N, C-alpha and C positions, 0 to 999 in steps of 0.2 A: 474394587478399591483403586484409588489413584496410584498407589504405590506399585501396582503391577506393571505399569508402563513407565513410571518415573519415580524410582525409589528415593526415599529421603536421604539426604547426604549425611555422612558420618562427620561428627565434629561441628565446628562453628560454621555459620553461613558464610559463603564466599561472596560478600558484597562487592569486593574489589572486582571480581570477575563479572558480576552483574553490571557494574558501571562501565567496564571495558566493553561489554556487549552493547550497552547503550551508545557509547561513542562510535562503535562500528556501525550500529544501526543509523546513527546520524549521518555518517559518511556515505553509507549505502543509499539512503533516501535522497541526500543532496546530489549524489552522482546520478541517480536514476532520473530525477526530474530537472536537472540543470538545463536541458534543452528547452524547457517550457519558457524560460525568460530570455533565451538566446536564439530563438527560432530565426528571427530576421537577420542578424549578422551571420549566423551559420549558413543560412541559405544563400546570402550574398557572396560569402567567401568561397563556398564550394560550388557556386553556380548551379543551384537547384531551386525548386519551388519551396515555399514555406510548408506546404503539405508534405513534400518529400522529407524535409528536415524533421517534421513531426514524427515520421516513421522511425526516427532514432529512439523514441519511446516505445513504439510498437515492437521493434525488434528485440529490445531488452526484455519486454514483457513476454514475447514468444519464447525466448531462451530460458527465462525464469520458469515458465510453465513446464517445459520439458524437464528441466533440472529438478523441479520440485516433485515430479512424479517418480524419479529414480533415486533421489537422495536418500530415502529411507533404507533401501537395499545396500547402498554404499556405506551409510553410517553403521550398518550392522556388522561391517568388517573392519572399520577404521576407528582408531582412538578419536573421540570427539574433539579433544583439544587440538589435535593436528589437522583435523578436517576443517574446523572453524578458522584456524589460522591460514590454511591453504586458500579458503574462500576469500579471506581478507586480503591476502597477497594478490589474488586474481583481480580484486577491486583496484589495487594499486596499478597493476599492469593495464587494466582497462582504461583508467583515467589518463595514463601516459599515452596510450595508443590514440585515444580520441583527440587529445589535445594537440598531438603532433601530426594528425592525419593529413596527408597531402591531397586526398581526394575523398569523394563520397563513399566509395567502397571500403576504404580503410577506416573511415569514421564509423561505418556501420559494424565493422569487425569489433572495434572497441566497445560499441554499444551492446553487441552480442555477449561479450565477455562479462560486462557488468550484469547482464541478465542471468548468467550462470551463477554469479556470486549472490545475487539477490534471491534467486530461487532456493539455493542451498541454505543460505543463512536464515531466512525467515521460516523455512520449513522446520529447521532444527531449534529455533530460538526458544519457543515455549517449552519444549521438552527439556532443553538444556537448562533453562532457568529453574525448572522443577527439580533438577539434580543438584543445583548449587545451594539451595536454601531449604529449610524444613517446610513441611507441607503448609503450615499455617502462615508462612511468609511468602508463599508463591504469588498471591495477588499483588503484593507490593513489588516483588521482583519483576513481574510482567509489566507493571506500570512503569518501572524505571527503564526497562528495555524499550518499551514503546514511547517513553519520553524522548528518546533520541530521535524517533520518527517525528514527533510533534515539533521538536525544536528545529529540525531540518526544514520542516514545512514553513516555519516562521522565517528563517533566514535565507534558505537556498534561493528562492526565486528573486526576492529583492536584491540580495547580495550579488547573485549572478548577473542581474541586469546592471547593477551599479559597477561591478568590476568589469563587465563586458564593455561598458562605455569608456573605462579608463585604460585597461590593459588588453582589451580585445577578448573575444569569446574563448580563444585558446588559453589565454592567461587565466581566465575564470575557471576553466576545467582543471588547469594545473594546480589551482589553490586547494582542491580537494585532496590531492595526493599526499601532502604532508599530514593531513588529519588521518588518513587511512594508515599511513606508516606508524603514527602514534598509537592508533587503535591496535594494530598488529603487535607492536612491542608490548602493550599493556595486556593483551590477551595471552601472549606467550609467558608473561611474568605471573599473571594472576590466576589463569585457569588451572584448576587441579586436574589430576589424571582422571579421565572418565572413560574407562574401557567400553568397547562396543557391547551392546546388548541385543543379540539376535533374538527377534521375537517372531513367532509363527504368525503369518498373515501380515507382517509389517510391510511387505512389498506390494500389497494389493489394497490400496486405500479405497478403490471403487466399490468394494463390498459394503462400505458404509452407506452408499447411495441407495441400497435396497430398503432403507427406512424412510418412510414418507416425510417426516419432519426434517430429516437431514437433506433429502433430495430437494424439497421445496425451498429450504433455507439456503442451500448452496446456489440454486437458481436465482433466488432473490439477491444474494451477494453478487453473483455474476452480472445481472442486469444493473444493479446499483452502480458498480464500479465502471461498467461500460458507459452508462449515461453520464457519470461524473467526468470521466476523462475524454469523452467526446467533446465536451465543452472546455474543460480546464486546459487541455493541451494547446488550444488555439486562442487563449486569452490575449497574449501579447499582440498578435496581428489585429485582433478585434479592437483592442484599446488604442492602437496606433492609427488604424484606418477609420474607425467609427467614432470613438470617443475623442480621438485626435489629441492624445496626451504626449508630452515630451518625455525624455528619458527619466528626468527627476520625478515627475508625477507618476510615471509608470512604476518606478521603484517604490514609491510611497504607497500606491494602491496594492502592489504585491505584498508589501510589508503589512498592510492592513489585513489582508487575507490571512497571513501567517500569524499575526498577533491574535486575531479573532479565533483562529483555530487552536492556538495554545490555550486560550481561555476556555474554549469549548471542551477540551480534553479534561479540564478540571471540573467543569459544570455537569458533564453528562452522567457522572456517577450517581448523582442524586436522582436524576430522571430514570436511570436504569433500575435503581432500587424500588421506585414506585411502580414501574412497569417496563419490562424488557421489550416486549413486542410492540406496545403502543409507541415507544420511542423510535424503534426501528421502522415503523410505518410512517410516522410523521416526518422524519428526516428527508426521505426522497421526495415526498410531496412538497415540502418547503423548497427544496432545491429545484424542482420542476417549475414552481412559481417564480423563483429567482431567474431561471433561464429565460422564461417568457418575458419577465420584467426587463432583462438586458436587451432583448429584441426591441421592446417598445420604447425604452428610455435610454438606450446605449449612447446616444449623442450627448447626454447630460453628464458631465463629469461628477458632480456631487451625488446624483442619484446612483450612478454606476458604482461609485466608491462605497455607498451605503449597501447596495445589493451585494457587492463582492465581499464586504465585511460579514454580512449574514451568511453568505455562501461558505466562507472560511470557518465561521462559528460552528456550523452543523456538519459540513463535509469532513473536516479534519477529525472531529469527534466520532464520526460514524464507525471507523475501524475498532475503536474501543468497545462499542456496542456489539459488533459482530464477533470479536474475540470472546466477549462475555457470553454471547449466545453459544459459541463453540464449546466453551468450558462447561456450560450447563447441559448442553445436548449430548456431548461425547466426553464425559469425565474420565472414562477408562481408555479412551483412544486419542489422547492429546496429540501424539506425534503423527499418527496416520491422518487424523482429522486436520491437523495443522498443515501438513503437506498438501492434502487435497484442497484446502481452502486457498492456500497460496497459489496452487496451480490454476484454480478457477479465477481468482482475482487477477492474476497476471494475464490469463487469456482474455479476460474482460478488458483490461487496460490496453492490451495490444489491439483488440477488436475496436474498442472505442476510439483509439488514436488513429487507426487505419480508416475506419468509416468516416470519422470526423474530418480527416485530412482530404479524403476524396470529395466529400460534400463541400468542404471549404473551397477547394480548388475549382470545382465544377459549378456550384450554385451559390457560394458565398456564405457568410456567417449566419444568416437567418436560417437556412436549411440545417446547418450544423446545430445551432442552439435549440431550434424547435424539435429536432429529432432527439436531442439529448433530453428535453423535457418529457417527451413521449416515453422514452425508455425508462426514465426515473419513475414515472407513474406505473409502468409495468412492474418495476421492482417493489413498489408499495403493495400492489395487488398480490404478488407472489408471497410477500411477507405475511399478509393477512391469511393466505392459504396455509402457510407454514405454521402460523399460530393455531389455526383450527386443527391441523393435523396433530400438533403437539397436545392440544386439549383432548382429542379423541384417543390418542395413545395413553395419556394419563388416566383417562376414564376407564379404558380397557384394562389397564394394569391394576387399578385400585378396586374395580368391581367387574371382573371378567364375565360373571354370570349375567349381570344386568345390562352390560354394554358390549355384548358379544358381537353385535352388528352395528354398522354405521348407518346413520340416517339423520 
């Protein structure tokens, strides 16, 4: 039963707290991916390469990975309200440190702090939402929380690029801080008391990987996000050097990605109802084709804008599909499964940004984008294998005598 890991709340649903978490999610995602639209000015100001600037995303992903693996054991001893508030406060500190960084090392410290906040917040978000509303309202609560993610995807990159041109990249980073302060105040006001719930096995999410559908699905998640951020992290230098757009057109293209992504989050639900795995298989294949299309037609601004719109449409909606997969695959282990998936996703983002940066600096954008396409195809293959493993497990559960062996 789902209630064993996330009991239904007593009294009325705490929708105010859910909305506060959505605002915090917005600030987190905006903070995490702000460097994407500011790689060039950050690199110029700190006197580093664009590939090194891209490691600002890699280091946040690495620290989010470590945090997500240990946050369950910490949450078992600390009141959830204060833990989430502390993570939001850490986001405020991170933004301030990064914006005021006098050198590359201090900038990376700020990025490491945002990684800790990201890993902790996202690992706890699903299980916390389940404690804020009755069981039948959980899907809507999760959609609202993830709506902050989608909205940040719409505005963070284009707004960061626009603000960076007007008030500099440091000013753009500073603009996130007041939003985070508002989110912290709202969380403190609206979150009810949620005492810690120590659960046996909560500190060892790796046990979930002993199940074939889970292991293959997590590998598919990992390769998908690695392939995505291998390309996405280096869009700005690609658009400036290959497509040769100015700042205004750059902001417009990034806005196109975001708006298409917001639309995708509304549309994907219908596809998931018709078929979860087919949707999860088609998305990385489409993105691989788009990556190769950018290599072939990147010098054309209209074609590039169209391809990036399609990229945003499917890439931003993909996490909704994978969270749905998690809920269906691990209904009794939402918190442990969520922490594990956050860890895997953040490792994939860090790996994608790192490998993509090295390829970009050494061999140029073609190597980066073509490798991204190859990794995305691997993600689709792994998703096919996960679907088959799920079918085999379902067959064995429903008819163990007839399906006792695989073949």
